[in-house]
C-alpha positions in Angstrom: 21.1 4.7 -17.4 19.4 1.4 -16.8 16.4 2.7 -14.7 14.1 5.4 -15.9 11.8 5.5 -12.8 10.0 3.4 -10.3 6.7 2.5 -11.8 4.6 1.3 -8.9 4.7 -0.7 -5.6 2.2 -3.7 -5.4 0.3 -5.2 -2.6 -1.8 -8.3 -2.6 -4.8 -8.0 -0.4 -7.9 -10.1 0.5 -10.4 -7.3 0.2 -9.8 -5.1 -2.8 -12.6 -2.6 -2.2 -11.4 -2.0 1.4 -7.8 -1.5 0.3 -8.9 1.0 -2.4 -11.1 2.9 0.2 -8.0 3.0 2.6 -5.7 4.5 0.0 -8.4 6.8 -1.3 -8.9 8.1 2.3 -5.2 8.6 2.5 -5.4 10.8 -0.6 -4.4 8.7 -3.5 -6.6 8.8 -6.7 -8.1 5.7 -8.3 -6.5 5.5 -11.7 -8.4 2.4 -12.8 -9.4 -1.2 -12.1 -9.2 -4.4 -14.2 -9.4 -8.2 -14.1 -6.3 -9.9 -15.4 -5.5 -13.5 -16.3 -4.5 -15.8 -19.1 -1.2 -17.1 -20.4 0.7 -13.9 -20.1 -0.2 -13.5 -16.5 0.6 -17.2 -15.7 4.0 -16.7 -17.4 4.7 -13.4 -15.6 3.9 -14.7 -12.1 5.0 -18.2 -12.5 1.6 -19.6 -11.7 -1.1 -21.5 -13.4 -4.7 -20.3 -13.9 -4.2 -16.7 -12.7 -7.3 -14.6 -12.3 -7.0 -11.4 -10.3 -8.7 -8.1 -9.9 -6.4 -5.1 -9.6 -6.7 -1.4 -8.9 -4.1 1.2 -9.6 -3.9 4.4 -7.5 -1.6 7.3 -8.0 -0.4 10.0 -5.6 -1.8 13.6 -6.2 1.5 14.7 -7.7 1.2 12.0 -10.4 4.7 10.6 -9.8 4.0 7.5 -7.8 1.5 4.6 -7.9 0.3 1.8 -5.8 -1.2 -1.3 -7.2 -3.5 -3.4 -5.0 -4.7 -6.8 -6.2 -6.7 -9.7 -5.0 -6.3 -13.2 -6.6 -9.4 -15.4 -7.3 -7.1 -18.2 -8.5 -4.9 -20.0 -7.9 -5.3 -20.3 -4.2 -2.6 -18.7 -2.1 -0.4 -21.3 -0.3 0.7 -19.0 2.5 0.1 -15.7 4.2 2.5 -12.8 4.9 3.2 -12.5 8.7 2.3 -9.4 10.6 5.9 -9.0 11.4 7.5 -6.1 13.3 8.6 -3.1 11.4 12.3 -4.1 11.7 11.9 -7.5 10.0 14.0 -7.8 6.9 11.9 -7.9 3.8 8.6 -6.4 5.3 6.9 -4.1 2.8 6.7 -0.5 3.9 5.2 2.5 1.9 5.8 6.0 3.2 3.7 9.1 2.3 4.2 12.8 3.1 0.9 14.2 4.5 -0.3 17.6 5.6 -1.6 16.7 9.0 -0.6 13.4 10.5 -3.3 13.5 13.3 -6.1 14.1 10.8 -4.8 11.3 8.6 -4.6 8.8 11.5 -8.1 9.7 12.6 -9.5 9.2 9.1 -7.5 5.9 8.5 -8.6 4.3 11.8 -12.1 3.9 10.4 -10.5 1.8 7.6 -8.8 -0.5 10.1 -5.4 1.3 10.4 -3.6 0.6 13.6 -0.8 2.8 14.9 2.4 0.6 15.3 4.2 2.7 17.9 3.6 6.4 18.5 3.9 9.5 16.4 7.5 10.6 17.0 8.8 14.1 16.4 12.3 14.4 14.9 13.8 17.7 16.0 11.9 20.6 14.1 12.0 18.6 10.9 9.1 16.3 10.9 6.5 14.1 12.7 6.6 10.5 11.7 4.4 7.4 12.5 3.7 4.0 11.2 0.3 2.4 10.7 -0.7 -1.1 9.6 -2.6 -0.8 6.4 -4.3 -3.3 4.0 -2.9 -6.8 4.5 -0.8 -5.7 7.3 1.5 -3.6 5.1 3.3 -0.9 7.1 2.4 2.6 6.0 4.7 5.5 7.1 3.2 8.9 7.5 5.5 12.0 7.6 4.3 15.4 8.3 6.9 18.0 7.5 7.3 20.8 10.0 8.0 24.2 8.6 
């Protein structure tokens, strides 16, 4: 076997505190925060003078993590577009939730915008997409029993 597990998904944001608040509201747990930089970070990212703040959040089951980070240096040379959900390469994270309507209501106060509508797929689930921190698409799935 060459892969043991997926460790985490990472998102670069402008406002780290707002992104952490969004994911905590969604139900993730803050695992820790740190400032990173130095030669190892420069080598890893292929950039010079890296200084970034990061926060690691984990799902309640402990199996998945999301890293959000904001860079103080070097300055970004571009921005990610707020592309439609069907754009190749657009980041998307999907979470199973207890009550999609409740989660949508709570996330709206953190800037989340519903992409389309909440759709029902047979008697299996309800599914919707919102734009989260930095425009990342967040899928929300409510399993119907």
